[in-house]
C-alpha positions as CSV (number, residue, x, y, z in Angstrom):
1,M,-48.2,80.0,6.9
2,K,-47.4,79.1,10.5
3,K,-43.8,78.4,11.4
4,F,-43.1,75.1,13.3
5,L,-39.5,74.2,12.7
6,D,-36.3,76.2,12.8
7,L,-33.2,74.3,11.5
8,G,-30.9,77.3,11.9
9,F,-28.6,79.0,9.4
10,Q,-27.8,76.6,6.6
11,P,-25.5,76.8,3.5
12,L,-26.8,76.0,0.1
13,A,-27.0,72.2,0.3
14,N,-25.3,71.4,-3.0
15,S,-22.7,74.2,-2.9
16,Y,-19.7,71.9,-2.4
17,L,-16.4,73.7,-1.6
18,N,-13.0,73.6,-3.3
19,S,-9.8,73.7,-1.2
20,R,-9.1,77.1,-2.5
21,N,-12.3,78.7,-1.2
22,L,-12.5,77.0,2.2
23,H,-11.5,80.2,3.9
24,I,-14.3,82.3,2.2
25,K,-17.4,83.0,4.3
26,E,-20.3,80.9,2.9
27,K,-23.7,82.4,2.1
28,K,-26.3,81.0,4.5
29,F,-30.0,81.2,4.9
30,K,-32.4,80.7,7.8
31,L,-34.0,77.3,7.2
32,V,-37.5,77.6,8.7
33,V,-40.4,75.3,7.9
34,G,-44.1,76.2,8.1
35,F,-47.6,74.8,7.7
36,N,-50.5,76.3,5.7
37,K,-53.7,75.5,7.5
38,E,-55.8,76.4,4.4
39,N,-54.3,74.0,1.9
40,Y,-52.2,71.8,4.3
41,L,-49.0,72.6,2.4
42,V,-45.7,72.2,4.3
43,S,-42.9,74.4,2.9
44,I,-39.7,76.2,3.7
45,L,-40.4,79.9,4.4
46,N,-37.1,81.5,3.2
47,T,-36.5,80.4,-0.4
48,V,-33.3,80.7,-2.4
49,P,-33.2,82.0,-6.0
50,K,-33.4,79.0,-8.4
51,E,-30.3,80.3,-10.3
52,M,-28.2,79.8,-7.2
53,M,-29.2,76.2,-6.9
54,F,-29.8,74.8,-10.4
55,N,-27.1,75.8,-12.8
56,K,-24.1,74.5,-14.7
57,N,-22.4,73.2,-11.5
58,Y,-25.3,71.0,-10.2
59,P,-23.6,67.9,-8.7
60,Y,-26.2,65.2,-8.5
61,K,-26.4,62.6,-11.2
62,S,-29.2,60.0,-11.1
63,S,-27.3,57.5,-13.2
64,E,-24.6,57.2,-10.5
65,S,-27.0,55.4,-8.2
66,L,-27.8,51.7,-8.9
67,T,-31.0,52.1,-6.8
68,M,-32.2,54.9,-9.0
69,R,-31.2,53.3,-12.3
70,N,-33.2,50.2,-11.3
71,A,-36.2,52.1,-10.1
72,F,-36.4,54.1,-13.4
73,K,-36.0,51.0,-15.5
74,K,-38.8,49.3,-13.6
75,L,-41.1,52.3,-13.9
76,S,-40.3,52.7,-17.6
77,N,-41.4,49.1,-18.3
78,K,-44.6,49.7,-16.4
79,I,-45.3,52.9,-18.4
80,K,-44.8,51.2,-21.7
81,K,-47.0,48.3,-20.8
82,T,-49.8,50.1,-19.0
83,F,-50.1,53.5,-20.7
84,K,-48.4,53.0,-24.1
85,P,-47.7,56.8,-24.5
86,K,-46.8,58.1,-28.0
87,S,-45.0,61.1,-26.4
88,I,-43.2,61.5,-23.1
89,L,-41.9,64.6,-21.4
90,E,-39.7,64.5,-18.3
91,I,-39.4,67.7,-16.1
92,G,-36.0,67.5,-14.4
93,S,-34.4,64.9,-16.7
94,N,-31.0,65.2,-15.0
95,D,-28.4,63.0,-16.8
96,G,-31.0,60.9,-18.5
97,A,-31.4,57.9,-16.1
98,F,-35.2,57.8,-16.9
99,I,-35.5,59.0,-20.5
100,K,-32.7,56.6,-21.7
101,N,-35.3,53.8,-21.3
102,F,-37.4,55.2,-24.2
103,N,-37.1,55.7,-27.9
104,K,-35.4,59.0,-28.6
105,N,-38.1,60.0,-31.0
106,K,-40.8,59.7,-28.3
107,V,-39.2,61.5,-25.4
108,I,-38.3,65.1,-24.4
109,G,-36.2,66.2,-21.5
110,V,-36.4,69.5,-19.6
111,E,-33.3,70.2,-17.5
112,P,-32.2,73.7,-16.5
113,C,-28.7,72.6,-15.3
114,N,-26.5,72.9,-18.4
115,N,-23.9,70.3,-17.3
116,L,-26.7,67.7,-17.1
117,A,-28.7,68.8,-20.1
118,N,-25.5,68.6,-22.3
119,I,-25.1,64.9,-21.3
120,T,-28.6,63.9,-22.7
121,K,-28.1,66.3,-25.7
122,R,-24.9,64.5,-26.6
123,K,-26.7,61.2,-26.5
124,G,-29.3,62.4,-29.0
125,Y,-32.2,63.2,-26.7
126,K,-34.1,66.4,-27.3
127,T,-33.5,68.4,-24.2
128,Y,-34.5,71.9,-23.3
129,S,-32.0,73.5,-20.9
130,E,-34.5,75.8,-19.4
131,Y,-36.6,76.2,-16.3
132,W,-40.1,74.7,-16.5
133,N,-42.8,77.3,-16.9
134,I,-45.8,78.2,-19.1
135,N,-43.8,79.8,-21.9
136,L,-41.7,76.6,-22.2
137,A,-44.8,74.4,-22.1
138,K,-46.4,76.4,-24.9
139,K,-43.1,76.2,-27.0
140,I,-42.9,72.4,-26.6
141,T,-46.5,71.7,-27.3
142,T,-47.2,74.1,-30.1
143,N,-48.0,71.3,-32.6
144,K,-48.8,68.4,-30.4
145,K,-49.8,67.8,-26.8
146,I,-48.0,65.3,-24.5
147,D,-49.4,61.9,-23.5
148,L,-47.3,61.4,-20.4
149,I,-45.3,63.8,-18.2
150,Y,-43.0,62.4,-15.6
151,S,-41.3,64.3,-12.8
152,A,-39.3,62.8,-9.9
153,N,-38.1,65.0,-7.0
154,T,-38.3,68.1,-9.1
155,L,-41.6,69.9,-8.9
156,S,-41.1,70.4,-5.2
157,H,-38.1,72.5,-6.1
158,I,-40.1,75.1,-8.0
159,K,-41.5,77.9,-5.8
160,N,-44.4,78.9,-8.0
161,F,-46.6,75.8,-8.0
162,S,-49.4,77.7,-9.9
163,E,-46.9,78.1,-12.8
164,I,-45.9,74.4,-12.5
165,F,-49.4,72.9,-12.8
166,R,-50.8,75.4,-15.2
167,A,-47.9,74.6,-17.6
168,I,-48.7,70.9,-17.1
169,E,-52.4,71.3,-17.7
170,I,-51.5,73.2,-20.9
171,S,-49.1,70.5,-22.1
172,L,-51.2,67.3,-21.5
173,S,-53.4,65.8,-24.1
174,K,-57.0,65.1,-23.1
175,N,-56.3,61.6,-21.9
176,G,-52.7,62.4,-20.9
177,I,-51.4,61.7,-17.5
178,L,-48.8,63.2,-15.1
179,I,-46.7,60.9,-12.9
180,L,-45.3,62.9,-10.0
181,E,-42.8,61.3,-7.6
182,D,-41.7,63.1,-4.4
183,P,-40.8,62.3,-0.8
184,S,-43.8,61.5,1.3
185,L,-44.6,64.0,4.1
186,L,-46.2,61.2,6.1
187,E,-43.0,59.2,6.0
188,C,-40.9,62.3,6.7
189,I,-42.9,63.0,9.9
190,K,-43.1,59.4,11.0
191,K,-39.3,58.9,10.6
192,V,-38.3,62.3,12.0
193,A,-36.6,62.8,8.6
194,Y,-36.0,66.5,9.0
195,D,-33.2,66.3,6.5
196,Q,-35.9,66.2,3.8
197,F,-35.9,70.0,4.4
198,Y,-33.2,71.9,2.6
199,C,-32.9,74.8,0.2
200,E,-34.0,72.8,-2.9
201,H,-37.0,71.1,-1.2
202,I,-39.3,74.1,-1.1
203,Y,-42.2,71.7,-0.5
204,V,-42.7,68.2,0.9
205,F,-46.1,67.1,-0.4
206,S,-48.8,65.2,1.3
207,T,-51.7,63.7,-0.6
208,I,-54.2,66.0,1.1
209,A,-52.3,69.1,0.2
210,L,-51.6,68.0,-3.4
211,Q,-55.3,67.2,-3.9
212,K,-56.3,70.8,-2.9
213,I,-53.6,72.4,-5.2
214,L,-54.4,70.2,-8.2
215,S,-58.2,70.8,-8.1
216,K,-57.5,74.5,-8.9
217,F,-56.0,73.4,-12.3
218,G,-58.6,70.9,-13.3
219,L,-56.3,68.0,-12.3
220,E,-56.9,65.1,-9.9
221,I,-55.0,62.1,-8.5
222,F,-56.4,58.7,-9.7
223,D,-53.8,56.4,-8.3
224,I,-50.9,56.3,-5.8
225,E,-48.0,54.0,-5.1
226,N,-46.1,54.2,-1.8
227,I,-42.5,53.5,-2.7
228,D,-39.2,53.2,-0.9
229,T,-37.2,55.7,-2.9
230,H,-35.6,58.5,-0.9
231,G,-36.6,57.0,2.4
232,G,-40.3,56.8,1.5
233,S,-42.0,58.5,-1.4
234,N,-45.4,58.7,-3.1
235,R,-45.8,58.2,-6.8
236,Y,-48.9,60.0,-7.9
237,Y,-50.8,59.3,-11.1
238,I,-52.7,62.4,-12.1
239,K,-55.2,63.2,-14.9
240,K,-57.4,66.0,-16.1
241,N,-60.9,66.0,-14.5
242,V,-62.4,65.6,-18.0
243,N,-60.4,62.4,-18.6
244,T,-62.8,59.5,-18.0
245,K,-60.4,56.9,-19.3
246,F,-58.9,56.3,-15.8
247,K,-61.1,55.7,-12.7
248,I,-60.0,56.9,-9.3
249,K,-58.7,54.0,-7.4
250,K,-59.5,53.2,-3.7
251,K,-55.8,53.6,-2.9
252,V,-56.2,57.4,-3.2
253,N,-58.8,57.6,-0.5
254,K,-56.9,55.1,1.6
255,N,-53.8,57.5,1.6
256,V,-56.0,60.5,2.4
257,L,-57.5,58.6,5.4
258,Q,-54.0,57.5,6.6
259,E,-52.7,61.1,6.5
260,K,-55.7,62.5,8.3
261,K,-55.6,59.8,10.9
262,F,-52.0,60.7,11.6
263,G,-53.0,64.4,11.7
264,L,-51.3,65.9,8.7
265,H,-54.1,68.4,8.5
266,K,-53.5,69.7,12.1
267,F,-50.8,72.2,13.2
268,I,-50.3,70.3,16.5
269,T,-48.8,67.4,14.6
270,Y,-46.0,69.6,13.3
271,K,-45.3,71.1,16.7
272,K,-44.9,67.6,18.1
273,F,-42.6,66.8,15.2
274,A,-40.4,69.8,15.9
275,K,-39.9,68.6,19.5
276,R,-38.8,65.2,18.2
277,V,-36.4,66.9,15.9
278,L,-34.8,68.8,18.7
279,S,-34.5,65.6,20.8
280,S,-32.9,63.8,17.7
281,K,-30.3,66.6,17.4
282,K,-29.2,66.3,21.1
283,K,-29.0,62.5,20.9
284,L,-27.0,62.4,17.7
285,Y,-24.5,65.0,19.0
286,T,-24.1,63.0,22.2
287,I,-23.3,59.8,20.2
288,F,-20.6,61.6,18.2
289,K,-19.2,63.3,21.4
290,N,-19.0,60.0,23.3
291,L,-17.3,58.1,20.4
292,K,-14.7,60.8,19.9
293,L,-13.9,60.8,23.7
294,R,-13.2,57.1,23.2
295,K,-10.9,58.0,20.3
296,K,-13.0,56.2,17.7
297,K,-12.5,56.8,14.0
298,I,-15.6,58.1,12.3
299,I,-16.2,58.7,8.7
300,G,-19.3,59.5,6.6
301,Y,-21.0,57.6,3.8
302,G,-22.9,59.6,1.2
303,A,-22.2,63.4,1.1
304,T,-25.8,64.1,0.3
305,A,-27.7,67.4,0.3
306,K,-29.8,65.8,3.1
307,S,-26.7,65.2,5.2
308,C,-25.9,68.9,5.0
309,T,-29.0,69.8,6.9
310,V,-28.2,67.3,9.6
311,L,-24.5,68.2,10.0
312,N,-25.1,71.9,10.1
313,Y,-28.1,71.7,12.4
314,C,-26.4,69.3,14.8
315,K,-23.1,71.2,14.7
316,I,-21.2,68.1,13.5
317,D,-18.0,69.1,11.6
318,K,-14.5,67.8,10.6
319,D,-13.6,67.4,14.3
320,K,-16.3,64.7,14.5
321,I,-16.1,63.1,11.1
322,D,-12.7,62.6,9.4
323,F,-14.1,62.5,5.8
324,F,-17.0,61.3,3.7
325,Y,-17.0,58.7,0.9
326,D,-19.2,59.4,-2.1
327,T,-19.6,57.9,-5.6
328,T,-20.7,61.2,-7.3
329,S,-17.8,62.2,-9.5
330,F,-18.5,66.0,-9.2
331,K,-18.1,65.9,-5.4
332,I,-14.8,64.0,-5.1
333,N,-12.0,66.0,-3.4
334,K,-14.4,68.8,-2.5
335,Y,-15.8,69.7,0.9
336,L,-19.3,69.6,2.4
337,P,-20.8,73.1,2.8
338,G,-20.8,74.4,6.3
339,S,-19.2,71.5,8.0
340,K,-16.2,71.6,5.6
341,I,-15.7,67.8,5.8
342,K,-13.6,66.5,2.9
343,I,-15.2,64.1,0.3
344,K,-13.2,61.2,-1.0
345,K,-13.8,58.8,-3.9
346,Y,-15.7,55.8,-2.7
347,K,-13.9,52.6,-1.9
348,K,-14.9,49.6,0.1
349,L,-15.0,50.3,3.8
350,N,-12.3,48.7,6.0
351,R,-11.7,48.7,9.8
352,N,-8.3,50.4,9.5
353,E,-10.0,53.6,8.3
354,A,-13.1,53.6,10.4
355,D,-14.7,52.1,13.5
356,Y,-18.0,53.9,12.8
357,V,-19.6,55.2,9.6
358,F,-22.3,57.9,9.6
359,L,-25.1,57.2,7.0
360,G,-25.4,60.5,5.2
361,A,-27.3,58.5,2.5
362,W,-29.5,56.6,5.0
363,N,-32.2,56.2,2.3
364,F,-29.8,53.9,0.4
365,K,-29.1,51.8,3.6
366,E,-30.0,48.4,2.0
367,E,-27.7,49.1,-1.0
368,I,-24.9,50.2,1.3
369,F,-25.2,47.3,3.7
370,N,-25.1,44.8,0.8
371,K,-21.9,46.4,-0.5
372,E,-20.2,46.6,2.9
373,K,-20.9,43.0,4.3
374,Q,-17.2,42.5,5.0
375,F,-16.9,45.7,7.0
376,I,-19.9,44.7,9.1
377,K,-18.6,41.1,9.5
378,N,-15.3,42.6,10.8
379,G,-17.2,44.5,13.5
380,G,-17.7,47.9,11.7
381,K,-20.7,49.9,12.9
382,F,-23.0,52.5,11.4
383,I,-24.5,55.6,12.9
384,T,-27.9,56.8,11.7
385,H,-30.4,59.5,12.9
386,I,-33.4,57.8,11.3
387,P,-35.9,57.2,12.8
388,F,-33.9,58.2,15.9
389,P,-30.1,58.4,16.5
390,K,-28.6,55.1,17.1
391,I,-25.6,52.8,16.4
392,I,-26.3,49.9,14.1
C-alpha cells in the first residue's frame, strides 16, 4: 500500500460534542490515504475500531433526507419489478429508509447501531443489531438463502472485506444478487472530493478494484448504474459466477475502460490528485480569510461527516463559521468535532443571519438550492470546495 494523501490529524467524524465536554481533548487519528498497486484498492491506512464509530450514539438517519427517501423508494420499485425477490436482506439498514418499502415478512435488516436498529424493530421489521460477518450470515440463512442483498454506503466501512464478501457468498441463493452502492472513486478524484475520506470510509471503491476483490469469492459484477447520490456513486449489481440467469452488460466494460482511461490503475494519478487537494485547501482558506476581513457573516449548511474532514484539514473553525444548520435531530445543539462549531436546528436561510453559507452537504446542493430560493434571490451566496473552492 503506497501512501499518496495526508489529511492531517482528524477527530472521529461523527463524534459530535456536547457543551459540557468542549474542554476535553478529543481523540484524533492520522488520516492518510494509500493505493494498492496489486488490486487497485484505495483505502485509509490508519483505521479506527468499529466499536468507536458504530454504536448506540450513531447520529445519521437516512429517513431525515428527502433525497435519500426518494432514492430508496425509486430503487425499491425497480427491485420489485425487475428481480421480484422472495427474500431481501439489507446490510446497514439504518433507520429503515430502504426496508420500509417492502413487506415486513420478506425483509431483514442488519444494523449494529442499537439506536437505529431499535427504530426498525419497533416498526416490526426483523433486525439484527450486530456487525455483519460470517457467523451472522450463517445464523440468518440457516434455513433459507437470500434472493437479494442490498447495501448502501456500508460495506466500505468494514475493514475486513474478505469477511464481508465471504459472508455474502454464503448468504446468497444460487440466482441471488447483491446490490452494492458506494461513492465512486472516479467521481471522487475528478471532483477533488477529498472529503469522501474520513474514519468510516475505509475504502472508496473503483470498478476495477471491486472486480479483482469479488473474483476471489466467486462473485462478479453484471451491471452498473452511475448515480448522483453522495456526489456521484456507483450502484453495482453483483451475482455468483455460476448464476447464468443474468448476462454481463456492456455498461460494466464501459466503466472499466473509463476508469483505466482516467488512470485509476496508476499511482501517478493519485499523486496528482494529492497536489490538487493541497491547492484546494489553500484556496478555500483564502476565501474564508478574505470574507472575514470584510466582516461578512458566514454560516454552514449540513454538519456532515464529510465536512469534518474539510474543516479540520483546512483549519476552519468557529472563528470563520458562526454556526451550522442541520436537519438531523441527534446533532442539534451539539458541536462539530475538531472545529467545535455549534450546530443549530435548521430553519430557512435569511440575509440577517448570513451573507455566505458554506455547503457542508455539497452533495445535496440541488435540494438545498430549491429550498433556499428566497435567500438566493435576496443576494445570499454559497461557498463550496467542489470541484474547486469558489463562491456561488
